[in-house]
C-alpha positions, -999 to 999 in steps of 0.1 A, spaced: -102 671 658 -110 635 652 -84 609 651 -92 600 616 -85 636 605 -53 637 624 -42 604 609 -48 618 575 -29 649 584 1 628 595 -1 608 562 -2 640 540 25 655 559 49 626 556 40 621 519 43 657 508 70 669 532 94 640 539 116 646 568 92 669 586 89 661 623 54 647 630 61 637 666 34 662 679 8 651 654 15 615 664 11 624 701 -22 642 693 -34 611 673 -27 588 703 -44 611 727 -75 614 704 -77 576 700 -74 571 737 -102 597 743 -124 580 718 -118 546 735 -124 560 770 -157 577 758 -170 544 743 -161 523 775 -176 549 798 -208 551 777 -211 512 781 -203 509 817 -223 517 849 -214 550 866 -181 550 883 -177 560 919 -155 591 928 -128 568 941 -127 549 908 -125 581 889 -97 594 910 -78 562 904 -82 563 867 -73 600 866 -41 591 885 -32 565 860 -37 590 831 -14 614 849 13 588 852 10 580 888 10 547 906 -26 538 913 -17 506 932 
């Protein structure tokens, strides 16, 4: 699903069903936006080394890449 579609789904749910918990939809929206941004940046950058990919993966998993 695209972030635009998910954002629309959140808006419709909030409008038509006030009080409905949309936490999961908001989490999904943020993840989709992040994925779209990552795809854009990766497409514009030179290829990453395996070490760089591992470091970024660690950051996405919530670890300390320092």
